[in-house]
N, C-alpha and C positions, 0 to 999 in steps of 0.2 A: 855237201852244202848244209850248214847248220840251221839255216832258216827253214828248210824243208823237213827236218827231223821231227819236230813236235807236231806240226799240222798233219803230217802223214799218220801219226799215231792217233790223233784225235779223229781224223777222217775214218780210219779203220774201226774205231770204237763206235762212231756215229752210224755205221752201216748195220749194227746189230739191231734186228727187228724189235720193235717195242714188245710184242708178245713173248719173244724169247727172253728179252731183258727182264720182263716181269716174272717169267717162270724161273729164271736163274736167281732172282731176288728171294724167292720163296724156298730155294733149295741150296742151303749153304755148302754142302759137299760138292754139288755140281758147279756152283759159282767159284769155289776154290780151284777146281780143276780147270774151269774156263779161263781164269786169270793166268794159269800156268801154261796154257796152250800157245803155240806159235801162231802168228797171224794167218799163216797158210792153213793150219788146222782149223782155226776159227772160221775161215772162209769156206772150208769144206763143209762144216756143219751148217753154216748159214745157207749156202747154195743148195744143200740137200733139203733143208726145210723149205726154202723158197721155191723149189722145183715142184712142190705139191700143187696139184690143180684144184683139189677140193679143200674147203676150209676144215672139214673133219680130218682129212689126211694131214694137213699142216699141224693141227692141234695134236694129233697122235704123234707126229714126228718130233714136236717140241717136247712132249712128255718122254718119248724114247730117248731123245738127246740128253735130257736131264738125268734119266736113269743111267745111260751109258757113261756120262761124265762122272756121276757119283760113283760108278763102279771103276773108274780109273781109265776108261777108254779115251783115246786121244783122236780118234777118227770115227766118223759115222759108218 
């Protein structure tokens, strides 16, 4: 169904948490790798980050995710 193709893409992009989006914006290498990931790999990173219970842990995971992406890793 062609009508579902584009909104599904926009919806998956909309789920990227704001703090992760801001971190990726300041890390061009990580951002480049992020755009190359499959939607499932992105979901894995996002769920790993969102599973943090403490704000400090979440912040640390976002920093680690950017480092891992910049190093070419495709999964957390």
